[in-house]
N, C-alpha and C positions, 0 to 999 in steps of 0.2 A: 564556329566560324573564325577563320584566321583574320586578325586585324594587323595591318602594317601601319605604324605611326611613329611620328616622331614620338650636393648634399652638403653646412655650417652646423656642426652638431652643437647643441647647446643643452639639469636635474630639475624637474618641476619642483620648486621650492615654495615655502610659505610666502616668500616675497612675491611670487607670481600671483598667488591667490589674493594677496593683499593689495595688488595694484589698484589705484583709484579708478573708479568708473569714469569714463570719458563720454564724449558725444556719441561714441559707439558702444556705450555700456549696456547693461541689461535693460530690458524693456523693449527696445526696438520698435518697429512699426506695429501697431495693433490693428492691422487690416487696412484697407483703403489703398490709395495711391502712395508710392514711395515718396518720401520728403527730401528736401534739400537743406543743407547746412553744414557746419564743421564736421570733419571726420578725422579719424586717426588710422594710420597704416603702420605696419611693421615690415622691415626688410631684413635681408641676411646680414651677417656680421662682417663679411669680407670687405676690404677697402674699396675694391672696384665697384661692387654693387651699391655700396653706401654712396659713393660719388655719383653714380647714375641716379639713384633714388632722390638724393638731395637736389640735384639739378632739375629733375623732372617735377618735383614738388614745388621748387621755386618758380618754375615756368608756369605751373598751374596757379599758384597763389597770386602771381602778378596779374592774373586775368580774372580771378574769382575772389574778391574781397569778402564776400558773404558766405563762401563755401571753403574756408581755409582748411588745408590739409596739414595735420601735424604728423610727423614721421619720426620713428626711432627704430633701432635694431631690435631684433627678437631678444627678449630677456634671457639672461644666462640660465642654463640648466643642462640636464643630461642630453636632451635632444630637443629639436624644435617641436617634434611631435608630442613629447611629454609636456612641454610648456603649454602647447595649445590645448591639449586634453584637459589640463588643469584649469586653463583660462575659460574654456567652454563651461566647465562645471561651475566655476565661480561667476560666470556671466560677465567677465570683463575682457573679452576678446576685442581686438580692434576691428574696424570694418573690413580691412583687407590685409592679407599677409602674402607678401611677395617671396615666399619660400616654402610653399606648400607641396609636400611630396604626394604624388598620385596614390602611392600605396597607403597613405593615411586617410585619404578621403572617405572610403567606406565607413571607417570607424567614426570620423567626425560627423558624417551624415547620420549614423545611427544614434549619436548623442543629441541630434537635433541642432547641431552647431552651424550648419551651412544653409545658405539661401538656395532655394530652387530657382535658379536663374531663368530657366526656360518659362516658368510660370509667372515670374515676377516682372520681367522686362520684355516688352513686345519685340524688341530688336536683338535679344540675346542670341537666339538661334542663328539669325542671319549674320550677326557680327562675328560670332565664333567660327561659323562654317566658312565665311568669306575669307577671314584672315588665315585660318589654319588648314583649310581644305579638308581632304578625306581623312587626314590624321585626327581630326577633331572627334571622330566617332569613337576612337579608342579611349576617350576621356568621358564619354557619356555614361551615366550611372545605370544600373539595371532597371530603374524605374522609368527610363527613357528621357530623363532630363539631365541638363548640365548642372553640376554642383561645384564646379571648378572652372576656371578660365585657362585654357592652354596658354602658356607664356613663353618659356624658353626650353631649349633642348641641348644636351651635351653628348653627342654620339661618342661611344667608347671605341678606342682603338688600342693597338699594342705598341707601346713605346719600347725602344731598346737602346742600351748604352753602347755607343759606337766604340769607345775606348776598350770596354770590356770585351766586346765581340772581336776586336782586332787582337787583343791579348790572348784570346781563346783560339785564334786561328780561323775565325769566321769572317766573312766579308762584311765590313761595316757599312758599305754603301748599297749592296744588294744582298741582304740577308735572306737565307732560305727559311721562311717562317710561315709558309702557306698552310701546312698540314700539322696535325697533332704530332706525327712522327718527326717532322722537321723541328718542332719546338723541343721534343724530347731529345733529339740528337744534339741540338744546340746546347741544351741544358747539360748533357753529359760532357760535352767539350768544355763548357764553362767550369763544371765541377772538377774535371781532371786537371785543368790548367790553373785552378785556384784564382781565376780571373775575378770572380765575385763569390760571396758566400752562398748565395742562392740564385737560382734562375728567375723564379717568380715568387713574390711574397705578398699575397693578398691578405686582407684583414683576417686574423684567425681567432677572434674572440667569439663568444656565443651570441653576439648580436645577430638576430635573424636577418637584418638588412644586408649583412655582409655577403649574402648570396648574390647580391647585385654586382659584386666586384670580383667574383670568381666564376661560379657556375653559370649564372644567367646570361652574361654577355656572350660567352662561347656557345652556349646552348642555342641562343637566338641565331647566331651566325651559322651553326651547324644544321639547324632545323629549318632554315628558310624563313625565320621570323615567327615561329610558333611560341605562343606565350605559355607560361608555366601551367595555367589552367585555361581550358577552352571548353565552352558548352558544358560547364559544370564538372568537367573531368580533368584530372591531372594528365599531362601529356608526356612527362619525362620517362615513361616506361617504353617509349618508342626506341627504335634503333638509334636515332640521333641523340636521344637523351642518354642512353646507355653508353654510347661512344664518348660523350662528354664527361660523364661520371667516371668512366674507366680511365680516361686521360688524366683527370685530376688525381685519382687514387694513385696512379703510377708516379705522378709528380711528387706526392708526399712519401710514398713507399721508397722511392729512390733517393730521397733527401734533396730533391731539386727545389722544393718549397718547404717552408717552415710552418709547423702546426702551432708554434708558440706565438703569443701576442707580441707585437713589436713594441719596444719601449718608448718610441717616439711617436710621431704622426703616423698612425696606422695605415692611412690611405696613400699618402705621397711619400712618407719618410723612407721606406726601404729602397725605393728607386732613387730618390733625390740624394740619399746618403751614400749611394754606391754599394749598398748591401745586396741589392737584387739587380740582376742584369736586365730584367724586363719589368714593365709595369703596365697595368690596364687602367686607362684613364681617359677622360674627355679632353676637349680643347683647353680646359682650365689647367691641364698639366703643364702647359708652357710657362705659366706664371709661377708654378711650383718648382720647375726644373731648370729654368734659365739661370745660367751662371753657376750651376752646380754639376750638371751632367751634360755631356755632348751626346745628343740623342737623335734618333730617327723615329719615324712613325709608319706603321703598316696596318692594313685591315686585320681583323681578328682571324686566327687560324680556324680551320674546320678539319673534319676527319679526312676528307678527300681533296681539299684544296678550295680556297675561297674564290668568290666570283668578283674579285677586284672591288671597285667602288660600290658595286651593287650588293656587297655582303651585308646582310642585316646585322644590327648591333643594338645594344641597350641605349635607350635615349637619355636616361638619367634626367628626365624632365623635372623642372620645378614650375609649378603653376601658381595662380593667384587664388587663394581661398577667400571667399566672400562670406563673412560670418553673420549669422542671424541676429546677434545682439546689436547689430549696427542700427542706430536710430535714423540716420539720414542716408537711406539706401540709394536714393536717386543720385546724390552727389557721388557716392561710392562707385556707382555704375558709370557715371559720366567720367570720373577720374580714371577708371579702369580703361575705358576706351581711349582716353587721351594718352595714357601711358603706353598704349600699344599701337599708337599711330606709326606710320612709316618713319617719321622723324625720330620718335623716341626709340623705336626698335633699332634703327641704324645706330643711334647713340649707345644703346645697350651693347651692341656688337662691338663697336669701336672702343668702348670703355672697359668691357669685361672679357671680350673674346668668346662670348657665349651666344649661340644662335637663337634668335626669336623663332617661335614655332609658327612660321609663316609658309604658306604654299608658294609664295613668290620670293623666298629667301635668296635664291640665286641672283635675281635681278637687283634686289635691295642691297646685296653684299658685293656687287661688281667692283666698285671702287676699293672697298676694304680688302677684298681678295687680291686685287692687283698689287696693292702695297704690302700685303701680308700673305704671301703664297703658302706659308706653313699651314694655314687654316683650310686650304682648298680640299684636302681629303675629308675633312670634317663636314664641310659644306656639301660635298657630294654625298656624304652618308646620311644627311638629314632626312631625305625622303625614305630611307630604308631603316630608320631607327624606330625601335619598338619599345614600349614601356611595359609596366606591370599590368596584370589583368585587374580591371575594376570590378571586384567581386566582394560580396559580403564576407566577413570573417577573414579578410586579407591578412591581417596581422598574425592570426593563428595559423593560417596556411603556411606563411613563410617560416614561422617558428617550428612547425612540424617538419618542414623540409630541412631546416638547419639541424634539427635533432638527428635526422638520418645521416646528414653530411658529417657531423662530428663523430658519429659512431663508426662509419665505414670508409670515409674519404680522408679526413684529417689523420686518422690512425694509419691509413695505408693498408688496412686489413679488413677482411670480411667479404661476403658475397654481395656485391653491389646490386645485382639484379634482384635477389631475394629481398634484401633490405629495403630497397626503394619500391619494390612491389607493395610491401606493407605500408610504406610512407604514402604511396599513391592512394591506397584504399582509405587511409585515414583522412587524406586531403579531400578525396571525393565526398566523404561524409561531411566534412566541414563546409565544403562548397555548397552542398545540398541543404545544409542547415541555415 
């Protein structure tokens, strides 16, 4: 069944395992009603989210002297997911983490690290469904329960460098970027004019999550929002999937994209540094690119032409993970709801430029969008943004997909149809397991 719904990398080190146990340390509730008391939360390391989190915590603490919230940034490491995996094993997770990737939830759940919210709190289902609407279903686990709280979404779009486009003889105000052929033609013009070294430069390391920054956004747009795996089967062997894979292979084969890892910030750096003429990013790109690049934004291209604002895209959601080692679960749940009130969600948008995963985001964002028209296309895209499939073995599925990508797409060589037919069979087996 197709579901339509709406990243601060940090190496799990011994320091993480050695963190002292807090009020949310190991032990947790041993049955019975959730209890109240002090809790700890972690938030992302970027300045804007830190400012929002600190203000939200301060507002809560001013009203809840006996349920104090202590907050800090996610500890340093290779990735947030690795840090949390180690913390779950050590039993020293915080109660809440406001930087939980949906792709990691199945693995955290398998570890026993997440609370079954639907079974623990009487109002969990109603709160989540009322706030996020139909998109909430995309975050429900295979067991039928919610093990994460939908929080914020960052619809991906295509940024382009207006100065580079003008230098290449392309219209910087009305660029032709609706179809794959449009992008390939623009890439050729950019290459011939030496306006930029590359047309597009997505992350090229072996990290399996990089598929979320190259193949997956364009595939979602081209397929009408079809997830990588649906009903236990890989979907990218479809015509839409083959078109997207072939497009990217041509980008690498013709030298329009680089298969080498970027030496700086792999996600924002190539575009921000003027090395790439285009970049795929969410609304957070504004903070990365302002003052560095004169840019425009358009919906993602498809094989035959996009459907404007209704073009599906990758949501790049970050949700709230509610961890089972939390001792005072009732306070953690109450704080979660407090942090996702209309007031706090509006503050999140205003401070970070990231959209809360709300069904009424358009009305909540009216004033913000009036003052910040740049964000309008992203707001329009929120209802059409799709995230990763919530399936067991998710990490292995993405690794398998990336393996095929490295062999036949990054190299610009090989039979894409045959190679990804084999990848699909392997993923079907993983999804079934």
